[in-house]
DRENLUMMAR-910707 format. One record per residue: residue in one letter; y, z negated, x of N, C-alpha, C in turn. Coordinates in steps of 0.05 Angstrom, whole numbers, plus 5000, padded with zeros to 4 digits. Example, Ala and Ser with C-alpha at 12.3 -4.5 7.8 and 13.67 -1.06 7.14 Angstrom:
2
a488648445264491048445246493448445264/s495548585257497948575273500148435258/
END
This chain:
516
x720983858350723383938351724084158332/x726884128323728084348305728584588320/x728984798304729585058320732385018338/x733984858324736484828342736284698363/x734084548369733684418394732284548413/x732184808410730785018431733085238442/x732285288463734285498472732885738489/x733785988484732186198498732686188528/x730686238548731086228573731986538581/x734086548592735486798597733786938621/x733387188613732387368632728987328635/x727587168613724987138617723087338601/x724387528587723187718572721187908588/x718787858577716388008587715588208568/x715688488578714688668555711388668554/x710288798535707388788537706489008563/x704688938569703789058592702089318581/x703589538594702589838586699689898593/x698289978575695590068572693489848580/x694789608568692689368570691289308544/x689189248545687489138522687388888514/x688388768492688788508488686188458479/x684788218489681988178483682087898465/x684587768462684787538447686287318459/x686787098441688186868450687086718476/x688486628498687486528520685986198514/x684086168520682685948511684385688515/x684985508492686785308492686285108515/x683885118520683684848542683284958568/x683985218576683985338603686785238616/x686385168644688485038656690485268662/x693285268658694985408668697585308682/x698085468701700385338721702985498717/x704885358726707585488727709585348745/x711485478762713785368771716585398761/x717685178755720085148742722285138765/x724385348764726385308785729185208770/x729985028782732684888773735185028787/x737484928780739785048784740484888809/x742585018825743384878850745784638844/x745684458857747784268855750584388864/x750584578876753284728882753085008887/x754685188884754385468886754185538917/x752485678924751985738953753186028963/x755086008977756286258991755586309016/x753386449022751986479051754086569075/x755986749064757586869081759786689094/x760086419074762486239082761086039101/x758786039110757585839125758185949155/x759085759171759485839199757385779219/x754985669209752985599223750485559208/x747685599214745485509194745585239194/x744385139170744684839162741384759165/x741684539172738584349178737384339149/x734884339146733984309119734684069099/x735183869112735983589099738983659090/x740583779108743583819097743584049075/x741684229082741584469059740984329030/x738884179032738184019004739983838991/x741383709013743783539002746183678988/x746783918997748684058990748384278969/x745784358968745284658949742384598938/x741084338941738584318929739384258900/x736784168887736684078860737283768861/x739283648842739883388839737583208832/x737882948837735382748833735582738802/x738182748786737882738759736782978743/x737083198754735783468745732683438750/x732083378772729083358773727883158758/x729182898753728182738739727882788707/x729682908698729783038670727583228668/x727383458684725083678680722583478681/x722383298700719983178702719083048677/x720982878666720482738641719782928617/x721783108615721183258589718683438587/x717683518616715183688617712783508614/x712883248628710883028621710782948593/x713082918579712982858550711183108536/x711383338546710583548530707383588535/x706383458554703383448558702683538581/x704683608602703983768627703883548650/x702683618668702483458693704483588716/x705783418724707583538750706083458775/x705683688789704183678810705783678839/x708383718837709883778858712583808854/x713983698869717383758867718283798894/x720383968899721484028924724484068921/x726083888923729083858920730284108934/x730084148959730984418977730884668962/x728384698950727885018937728184958911/x728884718900729484698872726784768855/x724384668860722484768847720684538837/x719784568811717984318803715084498791/x713084408806710184538798709284338775/x708084538755706884398734704384548727/x702384428716699684478705699284348679/x697684458664696584338637694884558622/x693684448602691884618585693784808570/x692385058564694285288560695885208529/x694485038514695684928487698384808496/x698084648515700684498524702884658534/x701784858549703784988562705285168547/x703685298526705085488506706885318488/x706185118479707784948464710584838482/x710084798504712584708517714884948525/x713785218521715485438529715785608504/x714185528483714385708458713586008463/x711286018475710086308479707386288471/x706386558474703486608467702086708492/x699586638500698086728519695686868513/x695287088519693087268511691487348540/x688687378534686987488558687087758552/x687887938569687988228572686488338595/x685688638590684088768607685689008614/x686389068643688189278652686989408674/x685789658665685089828687683189668706/x683689798734682389708755682689378764/x685289268753685889008757684088788746/x682788908721681088698712681988548689/x681088278685681888138663683587888672/x685687818657687387608666689187518644/x690787308644692587188624694987348625/x696487378605698887548598700687438577/x703187438579704887358557706787608550/x707987588527709687748522712587628505/x714787758507717087648500718387468514/x720287278504722187098515720786798516/x721586638535720886388537722686208524/x722585998513724285808503724085538522/x726085428518726185168530727384938511/x726784658514727984458497730984478507/x732884428485735884488494736284278515/x735884098522736483948547735884068570/x734484248573733784348595735084638599/x736684708576738084998580739585058600/x741084808613743584928635741684818660/x739984698657738384618684736384818697/x735084938677732685128687733685388688/x733185528713733685798721731585978716/x729085898719726486108714724485888712/x722386018692720085918693717586138700/x716586138723714786318735712186228730/x710286418724707186338727706586428695/x704486248683703586348656702186608655/x703886798663702787068665701787168692/x698987228692697787298714697787618726/x699287768710699588058721700088078750/x698888308764699988308790702788398790/x704088288813707088318809708088528829/x706188548850707188738873705188898883/x705689098896704189318914704489258940/x702389288957702489298986704089628994/x705789609011706789869021705489949046/x702889999049701990089075700290389063/x699990549082698590779075696590869099/x694190909094692791019115692691269120/x692691369146692491639156689791779148/x690091969135687892159122685492199144/x686492229169684892339188683892139205/x682292219226681192019243682991879261/x681691649268683791499288684591669316/x685991549331686591689356689191819351/x690791859333693491949333695091739325/x697891759326699691549324700391419345/x701191149346702290989370701090729367/x700990599390700690339389703490199384/x703289969365706189829364707889779388/x706789729411708589709430709389969444/x708390159438709390439446711890479429/x711590439403714090509385716290279395/x715690049407717589859413718890029438/x717690119454718990239481720790459472/x719790619447721090889440724090779429/x723790529416726090419406728090219423/x726990219449728790129468728689799464/x726389709454726489399452726989249478/x728889059478730188959506727688809520/x727288849545725388759564726188469569/x724188309581724888029588724487849566/x724087939546723387709519721287839504/x719687629493716987709478717187489453/x719487389445719487209425718386949424/x718186879451717286609459719086369444/x717986179433719685949423720286019393/x719786269384720186329355717986379335/x718286319312716286339291716886589273/x714786709263715286929244713686869225/x714586849199712586779172712087089161/x709687089149708287339137707487309109/x708787459091707587359062705687579058/x703187529046700987659038700487579011/x699387768993698787728966696187788956/x694187758981691887888981690687949003/x687587979008686888079034686787849054/x685987899075685787679098685187869125/x684587729143684287739173681787599181/x680187729206678287619217679387559245/x678687349256680187269284678687459305/x676487569301675087739318676487999323/x677988089301679688319300681688279318/x682988059314685487999332684687949359/x682987839366681987839391681288079407/x680188239396679288479409681588679408/x683588719386685288889385687788799410/x688088589414690188509433688788509461/x686288439464685088479488684888759496/x684588939482684689249484687589349492/x689489219480692189289487693289179515/x691588929522692588809546694588669539/x694988569519697288399504696188129502/x697787949511696887609502696587619476/x694387469464693987419436695987279426/x696887289406699087109393697886849376/x699086649374698086419357698386559330/x696586539314696786629282695186409269/x696586329246695786069230695786179199/x693686169189693886199160694385989144/x695986019125696585799109696485859078/x695285689064694885729032696685659011/x697885808991699885728972698685778948/x699085608928698185638902694585708899/x693285618919690485698915689685968934/x691486088943691686318961690186248988/x688686418997687186369023686986599037/x686286609063685286809085682686919074/x682787139055680087209047679387559055/x678587589077678387879085676087989067/x676188239059674588379039672488549056/x673288559083671688789096671889039089/x673989159076674889389066677589449077/x677889619101680489689109682589809091/x681589949067683190049043684189869027/x682989569031684189379013686689279021/x687389049010689688889024689288789054/x686988819062686188749091688188929105/x688489189102689589389119692689309118/x693889159099696489069099696388849119/x694788629115694888349127695088449162/x693188599165692288659196694688809208/x695788979195697889169201700488979209/x700688799187703288629194703088469220/x700188319223699888129240699988309273/x698688529271698188659296700988789304/x702588909286704888999296706988779305/x707188579289708988319301707588219329/x705288189327703688089354703988249375/x703688509376704288719399707088749408/x709188679386711688749395712788489401/x711888219393712987959397710687779405/x709287819426706687669426707487319433/x709587319447710686999448711286859421/x711687029401711886859375709886819362/x710086499351707786439333707986569305/x706086649293705986719264704386539247/x705786509223704386349201703886539178/x702086589172701286759153700786649121/x702886679102702686559080700586669058/x698686619047697086759026697686639006/x698186788984698686708956697886928933/x697186798911696586978887698487198885/x697887408875699687668870700787628841/x702587398838703587408816707287358820/x708487328799711287248806711486978815/x709786778807709786508817708586498842/x706686618849705186558878707286718893/x708986968890710687068906712686898916/x714086758895716486608899715386348914/x713186238907712285968921711986008948/x710986278952709986338981712586359002/x714186518991717186549001718586279006/x718886118988720385868986718685659005/x715885659005714985479026715385579054/x715385879059715985969086718685909094/x720985959077723585919084723985629090/x722785449076723885169078721985029097/x720185129113718585029128720184909154/x718884729169720084599189717884649214/x718884739236721684899245721385159227/x724485239219724885459202723885749220/x722585909209722286149224724386289227/x724586509248726486649252726986889236/x724886959223724287199205722087169189/x722387269163719887269144719387569137/x717087659139716487929139714887969114/x715988169094715088209069714788489067/x712188569063711288879058709988899029/x710788749008709888778983712088798967/x712188938945714388958928713489118901/x715589178883715189358863718289428851/x718089628837720789748826722089508814/x724589518816726289298804725589288774/x725289488760725089468729722489378720/x720389248741717689198735717888868738/x720188718748720688468748722488338724/x722088118718723587968696725987938716/x728387958696731587838710730987538723/x729387388711729587128717727687088744/x725787258750724087218774725687398795/x727487628791729287718808730987528820/x732287378801734487168807733386948824/x730786868816730186628832729086718862/x728186958864727287058887729887128908/x732087238895734387278909735786998922/x735286778903736486538914734686418931/x732386508934730086378957731286538980/x731786778977732986939004735586839014/x737286748994739686619002739386389016/x737886189005736885959019736286009047/x734286229052733386339080736086389097/x737886549087740286609102741886369108/x741486149093743585909096742285749120/x739485799118737685649140737185759164/x738986009167738286159196736186379198/x735086399171732286549170733486849158/x732387049174732887359162729987419148/x730287539125728387629108727887929110/x725788059117725688299124723888449101/x724388649088722888709068722489029066/x720089139060719689429060720789549036/x721989779038723689929018721990039000/x719090079003717390248987716890518998/x714490598986713290829000713091078978/x714791058958714491278938717091408928/x718591438948721491608949723191448930/x725291608923727591518907726891458879/x724891528867723791398841722191188843/x721591118868719490848869716890888857/x716091128849713891158837713691148806/x715891108794716391108766716991368750/x715491358726714791578714717091658690/x719591488690721191528670723291708678/x723491858699725692068705727791948718/x727691678721729991578732729491518761/x731891408779731691338805731091038800/x729890958824729290648821728890538853/x730090288859729490168881727989988880/x726289898899724089688903725489388907/x724489248894724988938894722488778910/x722888638926725188508936727088598957/x726388838966728289028981731188988975/x731689038950734089058941735988828934/x734588608943736288368943738288398963/x740688288957743088328977742488159002/x740787928995740187759018737587829033/x736588089033734488189044735088379065/x733988419082734388659105732088849095/x733089059083731289259070730689449091/x728389539093727189699117725789939108/x727190159113726490459104724790549128/x723590819120721890949138722891199151/x721791289172722091539186719491659192/x719891929206717992059216718792089250/x717091939264717891909293716092119312/x717492329322716192489342716992399369/x714992219384716192139411714292179430/x714692169454712892219480713291949496/x711391789492711391499507711591569539/x713191389551714191099540716691159527/x718491359537721491279523722691509510/x721091759508722291999501722292059468/x724392079455724592109425725292429428/x723092579416723592869411725192939388/x724592779364725892789338725192599320/x727192549299726392339279727792379257/x726192379235727292479208726592269185/x727692349165726892149142723892189135/x722091989131719292019123719092099094/x718092349095717492479065715492709070/x713392639065710792839067709592939044/x709193189039707693259015705593129011/x705092958988702892818981701992558996/x703692519015703292329031705592079036/x707192059010708891859009711791949020/x713591789010716191829019717791549021/x719491499042720991219041722591189015/x722390949010723590858984727090798995/x728490828974731390808980733190938956/x735190798954737190908934739490658925/x740190628901742190468892741390248869/x741489988876740289828856741989848830/x740189798810741489758782741189458776/x740589308793740389028785742488828797/x743388928827745188768840747688948848/x750088848848752288998854752989028886/x754589228893754789268919755588998937/x754288938955755088668969757488738986/x758688538995761088509011760788709033/x757988679051757788789075757789079073/x757289179049756889479046758789579031/x761189469031763389589016764589829026/x764689829052766090019065763790249081/x761390209072759590359087758790639076/x759790669052759490939039757290969023/x756590719007754690708990755190878967/x753491058954754191268934753891148908/x754491218885753691178859751191218856/x749791088837746791158832746291458820/x744291578833743991878823743191878796/x744692048785743692078753745391938735/x746591708744748091518728750891438732/x751091488757754391498768755291148772/x753690968773754190718773753790598799/x755490408810755290318836753090058839/x752290038863750289798864749189788893/x747789568901747089498929745289728937/x746489828963744590098974742489968986/x740190128986737590089004736990329014/x735790299039735490079056737489999074/x737489839088739389739109738789869138/x735989849142735389949171733090119164/x731790239187729290389184727490379210/x725190499208723590529232721390729227/x719790729242717390949238715590839215/x715091039199713090959177711491189167/x711591419175709991649164707191579177/x705091619159702191549169701091759190/x702591999190702092179206702592129239/x704691959241705891859265705491519265/x703491439250703291179247702190989269/x701790729262700690539284697490499287/x696690529309694190469312693490159315/x691490089289690689809289687989809283/x686989549284684189489282684089319254/x682389419237681789279212679189279203/x678189029199675489019194673889139213/x674189139240672689249257673489509258/x674789699247675189959249677690029257/x677890199278680390319288681290549270/x683890479258685390659237688290719250/x689390909234692190939240693590909208/x695290719211696790649182699790649187/x700890769168703790799162704790639136/x706990709128708390609108710290419113/x712890389095714990179104713989929109/x711189859101710089599111709989549135/x710389789153709789769186712889689191/x714689779177717689759192718489469184/x717689319164718589039160717388869182/x715088849193714288689215715588769237/x715789069243717489169266719989069267/x721389019248724188899249724088619253/x721988459242721688169245720988119274/x719588269287718988229313721388289331/x722988519328725188529341727088299336/x727188229315729487989313727887719330/x725687699330724587429345725287499372/x724687739384725987769413728787749414/x730287849399733487799399734087539400/x732287369377733287119377732886939401/x730586989412729686859439732186939459/x733287199458735387249478737987089473/x738587059448741286979438741486649435/x738686559431738286249431738886179398/x738586339383739086289356737786449336/x737386399315736886599291739086739283/x738886919262741287059253741787039223/x739786889210740886899180741187139163/x743587179155744487409141745787589160/x743787739174744587919200746588129190/x746088179165747788449155750488389160/x752188189161754988149170755288299195/x753688259213754288339240753188649242/x751188719228750389019229751989219218/x753089149197755089289184758089259191/x758589079210761289019218762789309226/x765189329212766189579218765589829206/x763289829192762090099184764090199162/x763790499166765190679152763690879141/x764291019120762691199110762591439128/x760391549138759891769158759791689186/x759991419190760491299218758191199225/x756691259248754691139260755390829271/x753790649269753990399277752790299304/x754290149318752890029345750789909341/x748589989360745889849356743989999340/x744590249338742890399318742990719330/x740990889324740591129327740791259298/x742591389293743191479268740791729260/x739791699239737891919227739492109205/x739692329213741492509194739792749186/x737392759183735892969173733292849156/x733393029131731192979112732392829087/x730592769069731092649047728992529031/x729592349007726792199001726792288967/x727992488959728192568930730992618922/x732092438910734692438900737092408921/x736392278946738592248964737492378993/x739492409007739092589035740192419054/x738892429081740492309108743092449113/x744392279125747392399131748392209152/x750592249163751692149185752691849174/x751991659188752691359178750891269161/x751391039145748890939128748691139104/x746191159098745091339078742591209060/x741791269036740091169023736791269027/x736791359052733891379064733091259088/x734791209106734591069129736590849138/x738190809113740790589122741790649146/x742190439162744390489185743090639207/x740390689207738490799227736490649236/x734890759260732890599273734390429294/x732990219305734390089325734490189353/x736590139369736990179394736989919405/x734389789418733989509417735989419438/x736489559463738389419484741489409473/x741889639455744689639441745089399424/x743089389408742589179388743088879397/x742088849418742088629435745188519441/x746388709447749188619453750788599424/x750188739409751588679377751188439368/x748388319374747488069364747987799384/x749687879405749987689423748087579444/x746087749447743587669468744587749497/x743487639516743487699544741787929549/x742588139564741088349575739588239601/x736788319598734988249622735788389647/
END
C-alpha cells in the first residue's frame, strides 16, 4: 500500500515505557495476539433505555454489523493474520500471527524490554496505523504491548491478624437488608493475576458458619486460576474479592474471570463477563491505574464495554484507588483512577470505619492514613461530567479549574487498620484498600436485585436522583470528615467518598426492593 492508503488510529499513541531497558526487536516469528474493537452499528444512549436488553437484541441494535466484521476479517487475513474469534455483541475480532505480520498490519515496531520487577515483555511505542478501508470501522487495537496495565487495590494490615472485621460484620454495620442473600444472582469478578485454593474457601466459610458460595474460575486469553502461595501477591486480591462477596451474598454464584494483566486481557475479561448468559447482576473490578497511564483508545473501548453492561442490566463496580488524589503519580498533578472514572462504572471509594458489631457505628471518616494509603478520588480529565452528576456539586479539577466526571460515586470501609479478616493461602490476615469496597457493593447489589426481582444496570440515575450540592442522598450515610489530599469530605457528594456509605435498608427502598 502507498502512504495515502494508511490512516492513524486515533488514541493509539503509546509512549516509551519509563525506565525500561530495550533489549532489541521482538523475534519476527514469535506469535503475537491482538483484539480489534469495531464501531457500533448505532449510537448507544444507556439513559434512554427503559429496560435492560437481552443479549440478542443488544447485538442486533448496537453490536458490530456483519459487513464490518467481514471487512475486518478479510483485511487482516490478507495481511497474514489468523482470526481466532469474533463476537458481534461486544464488537471484538481476535487475531494472532507472527510478529512480522502483526507489525506490518498495524505499521508499528515491537521490542523486547526489561522493566524493574516486572521482567521482560514485548512493548511498542508510537501510534498504530490501519489500512484506510478500516479507518472508520476500527475503534481500538489492543494487545501487541504486554506491559502491565493495572495494579490491584488491596493493602495488607501491617500487624498480626485478629483486628478488623469479618465481611458479614461490615454488612450488618451498613444495615444490609435481611431476608436476602443474593440467591438467583451471579456476580462476575475480574482478576489480572493470582488465584485461589478451594480449601481456603471451604475453611473460611465454615469458620464463619456461612454457606460456601458456588465459585467458578474462567480463563480468558490464556489466563487461569494460578495461586502463588504468597498472600502478598495477587492472591490477596483474589481471595479478598471472593470472600467479601461470598460472606455478604452467599446465595449468589460467582464467576471469577482470570486474564493477563494487559489492556487486551482486561478488556476481553470484562467483555466476556458482561456478555455472558445469564448476565451477571454486577461485575466487581479491584484493578486499575491512573487515567494518564492508559491509551485513549483503551479507555474508550473499556468505557464502551461498561456501557454495554449497563444496557444489559449489569452494574460494574470499580475500586477508586488507594493512593489519594494524585493516584500515586509523581507529576505534581491530581489524577483519578481508571476504569473507576468511566461514567458507566460505579466508582467505589474508601473510609475508616470505627464500629461496634453488630450494629453500632461510632464514627466513620475518609480513609487517609499516614504511610498506609488513602482513598482515590477527584475529577476526571478524560471524561466530562455525566448527566447524573450535573447537580451533585462536582467541583472543577483541583489545580486546573476544568470540569469532569467526579470520582467516586459511593464508598465503604477500606482502611487496612479497620479492614477485613480473610483467609489467603492458608493464612489469616486483615486486608483493606478500595479493593474491598468494590466487592462489598457488588454483593449488596446482588442482595438488592434479589429483593427487587431485577438488576439495576446504570444504577447511578437512581442513586443521584434529586441530588444537590451539599445535600445528603436517601440510601446513604453521608461522610463529612477527612480528606484524600487535594479534596475534602463535605455534606453531600464529595471527591473522597462520593454520596457516602450504604444504608442498606434505606437503599432497598430507593431501588424498589421489598423490605423483609
